[in-house]
C-alpha positions in Angstrom: 7.3 190.1 218.3 9.4 186.7 216.8 7.1 186.5 213.1 7.5 190.0 212.0 11.4 189.5 212.6 12.5 187.6 209.3 10.3 190.2 207.3 11.4 193.2 209.0 15.3 191.9 208.8 15.1 191.1 205.2 13.5 194.6 204.1 16.2 196.5 206.0 19.1 194.7 204.7 17.5 195.4 201.7 17.5 199.1 202.4 21.3 198.8 202.2 21.0 199.8 206.7 22.6 197.9 209.8 21.0 196.0 211.5 20.2 194.7 215.3 17.7 192.3 216.2 16.6 191.0 219.3 16.8 187.0 220.0 15.9 184.9 219.1 16.4 185.7 215.8 13.9 184.0 213.4 10.5 182.5 214.1 11.2 179.4 211.5 14.4 177.7 210.6 12.8 178.4 206.8 12.9 181.8 208.5 16.7 182.8 209.5 18.2 180.8 206.9 16.9 183.3 204.2 17.2 186.0 206.7 21.4 185.1 207.0 21.2 184.3 203.5 20.7 188.0 202.8 22.1 189.7 205.5 25.4 188.0 204.1 24.5 188.9 199.5 23.9 192.6 201.0 26.7 192.9 202.9 25.0 194.3 206.0 26.5 194.4 209.7 23.9 192.2 212.2 24.3 191.5 215.5 21.6 189.8 217.4 21.3 190.7 221.0 22.1 188.6 223.4 23.8 190.8 226.6 25.7 186.8 227.8 28.7 186.9 225.4 29.6 189.9 227.3 29.3 188.4 230.6 32.3 187.7 231.9 30.7 185.1 234.2 29.7 183.5 231.1 32.2 183.8 229.0 34.5 182.9 231.9 32.2 179.3 232.1 33.0 179.1 228.3 36.8 179.5 227.8 37.9 176.9 230.9 35.3 174.4 228.5 36.8 175.7 225.9 40.5 175.1 227.4 40.1 171.7 228.7 40.4 173.0 232.0 37.6 170.0 232.8 39.2 167.2 230.9 37.3 166.3 227.9 33.9 168.2 227.2 30.8 164.8 227.4 27.7 166.7 228.5 26.1 170.2 228.8 22.9 170.6 231.2 21.0 173.7 231.1 17.5 174.8 232.6 15.4 177.0 231.3 12.2 178.6 232.8 8.4 176.9 232.2 5.7 178.1 230.6 2.2 179.1 232.2 -0.8 177.8 231.9 -2.7 180.2 231.1 -6.7 179.7 229.8 -7.8 180.9 226.0 -9.1 185.1 226.9 -12.5 185.8 224.4 -12.7 188.6 221.5 -12.6 191.8 222.7 -13.1 195.4 220.5 -9.5 196.6 218.7 -8.2 199.5 220.9 -8.5 202.7 218.7 -4.3 203.4 219.0 -3.5 200.0 217.2 -3.8 198.5 213.9 -4.5 195.0 214.5 -3.8 193.8 211.0 -0.6 194.8 210.9 0.5 193.6 214.0 -0.4 189.7 212.8 0.9 190.9 209.4 2.4 187.1 207.9 0.3 185.3 211.5 -2.4 183.5 210.5 -5.8 185.6 210.9 -6.6 185.3 214.6 -9.0 187.0 216.9 -8.1 190.3 219.5 -7.9 189.2 222.7 -6.8 191.3 225.3 -3.4 190.1 225.9 -2.9 188.5 222.8 -0.1 191.0 221.6 0.9 191.5 225.3 5.0 191.0 225.4 4.9 188.3 228.2 2.1 186.6 226.3 2.8 186.1 222.8 5.8 184.4 223.5 4.0 181.6 224.6 1.5 181.4 221.6 2.7 178.6 218.1 2.3 182.0 215.5 4.5 184.2 217.3 7.0 182.3 219.4 8.6 179.3 220.1 7.4 179.1 223.8 9.7 179.9 226.9 12.1 177.3 225.0 13.3 180.1 222.3 12.8 182.5 224.7 15.4 181.8 227.6 17.2 179.2 225.3 19.0 182.2 223.1 20.3 183.2 226.4 21.7 179.8 228.0 21.6 178.0 224.7 23.4 180.3 222.9 26.3 179.8 225.3 26.3 176.2 225.4 27.0 175.9 221.4 29.4 178.3 222.3 31.1 176.4 224.8 31.3 173.0 222.9 33.0 175.5 219.6 29.0 174.3 217.4 27.8 177.7 216.9 28.4 177.8 213.5 26.5 174.3 212.6 24.7 172.2 215.6 23.4 169.0 216.3 23.4 165.5 214.9 20.2 164.7 216.7 17.7 165.8 218.9 14.3 163.7 221.3 12.3 165.6 223.5 9.2 165.2 225.6 6.8 168.2 226.5 3.8 168.8 228.3 1.1 171.7 226.3 -1.8 173.7 227.5 -4.3 172.1 225.7 -7.0 173.9 224.1 -5.3 177.6 225.1 -4.3 179.5 222.9 -1.1 179.4 224.2 -0.1 176.3 223.0 3.4 175.9 223.2 5.5 173.9 225.8 4.7 173.5 229.4 7.6 172.0 230.6 9.8 170.1 228.3 12.7 167.7 228.7 15.2 167.2 225.3 18.2 165.3 224.8 20.5 166.5 221.7 24.0 164.9 220.7 26.3 166.2 218.9 28.5 165.0 215.9 32.0 165.5 218.6 29.1 163.2 221.1 28.6 166.1 223.3 25.4 165.5 224.2 23.2 169.2 225.3 20.0 168.1 228.2 17.8 170.9 228.6 14.9 170.3 230.5 12.6 173.0 232.5 12.4 173.8 235.6 15.2 176.6 236.9 17.8 178.9 235.2 21.5 176.9 235.3 24.0 175.7 232.9 27.0 173.3 233.2 29.6 172.5 231.7 30.5 168.8 232.3 33.5 167.0 230.9 35.8 163.8 231.8 37.4 166.2 234.6 35.8 167.9 235.8 32.7 170.9 235.7 32.3 173.9 235.5 29.0 176.9 235.1 26.4 178.1 237.6 23.6 177.0 239.5 20.8 180.0 239.0 21.3 182.4 235.7 24.1 185.4 235.7 25.6 184.1 239.2 29.5 184.0 239.4 30.9 180.3 238.0 31.3 177.5 240.4 34.0 174.4 239.9 34.4 170.8 240.8 37.3 172.3 242.3 39.1 175.3 243.4 41.8 174.4 240.7 38.9 175.0 237.7 37.9 178.4 239.1 40.9 180.0 239.8 42.8 177.8 236.9 44.2 181.6 234.0 43.5 181.3 230.8 47.4 181.9 228.9 47.9 184.7 226.2 48.7 181.5 223.3 45.4 178.5 224.9 41.5 180.7 222.8 39.7 183.7 223.9 36.6 184.5 223.2 35.5 187.6 221.4 33.3 189.5 223.1 32.6 192.8 223.9 33.1 194.4 227.4 31.2 197.2 227.2 27.5 195.8 225.1 26.2 193.7 222.7 25.0 197.2 222.1 29.0 198.7 222.5 30.0 196.2 219.8 26.8 196.3 217.4 27.6 200.3 216.9 31.6 200.0 216.9 31.6 197.1 214.0 29.3 199.4 211.8 31.7 201.8 211.6 34.8 198.4 211.3 32.3 196.7 209.5 33.2 193.5 211.2 31.0 191.4 212.3 30.0 191.3 215.4 30.1 189.0 218.5 27.3 187.0 217.2 26.5 187.3 213.4 23.3 186.3 211.5 24.4 183.2 210.5 25.3 181.8 214.5 21.9 183.6 215.9 20.1 181.4 212.9 21.7 177.4 214.0 21.7 179.1 217.4 17.3 179.9 216.6 17.4 176.6 214.8 18.7 174.4 217.8 15.5 174.9 219.9 13.3 175.1 216.6 14.6 171.3 216.7 13.2 171.0 220.4 9.8 172.2 219.5 9.1 169.7 216.2 10.9 166.8 218.4 7.8 167.9 221.5 4.8 168.1 218.5 5.9 164.6 216.6 6.7 163.2 220.2 9.8 161.3 218.1 13.2 161.5 218.0 14.8 163.8 214.8 17.9 163.0 213.1 19.8 166.6 212.1 21.6 167.2 209.1 23.2 170.3 210.1 25.1 171.4 206.7 21.9 170.3 204.6 19.5 171.9 207.4 17.5 168.8 206.7 16.2 166.3 209.2 17.2 163.3 207.5 14.7 161.1 205.9 11.4 162.9 207.9 9.2 165.0 205.4 7.1 166.1 208.4 9.7 167.3 210.4 10.6 169.3 206.9 7.4 170.6 206.7 7.2 171.6 210.1 10.3 174.2 209.3 7.9 176.9 207.9 5.4 178.0 209.5 1.7 179.5 206.8 2.4 183.5 206.2 -0.8 184.7 205.6 -1.2 186.6 201.9 -0.1 188.9 200.7 3.2 189.1 203.1 5.5 186.9 202.0 9.4 185.7 202.9 11.4 185.3 199.8 15.7 185.3 199.7 
């Protein structure tokens, strides 16, 4: 689960091993910063899992946007699946083959329930994950940042509203609507209710109406445009993220989604959750990685850690 990523990555890097870590990178913004710093300090090869960077359909849309085929990029629109309204479950006996205390690890103590450790369910519990926003967002929002050439920085503001399953242990946002603004003026709009992705510019748009469908555009000319040899060709591996990781273990180069990029992506999504929970617009400094003039929001960049666990840089 996401709440274990930081501890496993830091321990593995310090043990001198290269790492493939599933998305999203980290449970919190502060965890992600520590993870990226430790990976860099130990000179480990690190890949954050994302098959979209090797998918030619998404890469083509990004390259068309990056090379000006839609004019100046102005707006990115992303739809992600909504969450589920599951009710709180009653405590149950821990299965004999499960070390439940170890499964909880650094997360707060909580009674065992039949589906708490189910991968389809723990993703909607705040102590272990960030909901469908961080689950599906780790795919689509990575592509959004890739097209905007902001994958190693982030937006300067976020504002969002969400609906939550009040009173349930499944307490991440079910429905949500967010707007991020970047220093270059691009707006990123994210809402629940689909799996689409669209880049809108001054001279047209490109995207798809559902996840993994072929690219669509405002004109045939945009889709049929060829990216020239001197234009921007985004780094990828056509054979996928696992092949890319193994190749980089040998070459000692960074894979296509290294720790810092994964951290910036996770930060983008965590900012959205924090804005929804505080119910207000937030200003963000991507260089210092702090909310501007908002100590309450800054405090939510981390989560309580159960003793004796600790995660230190």
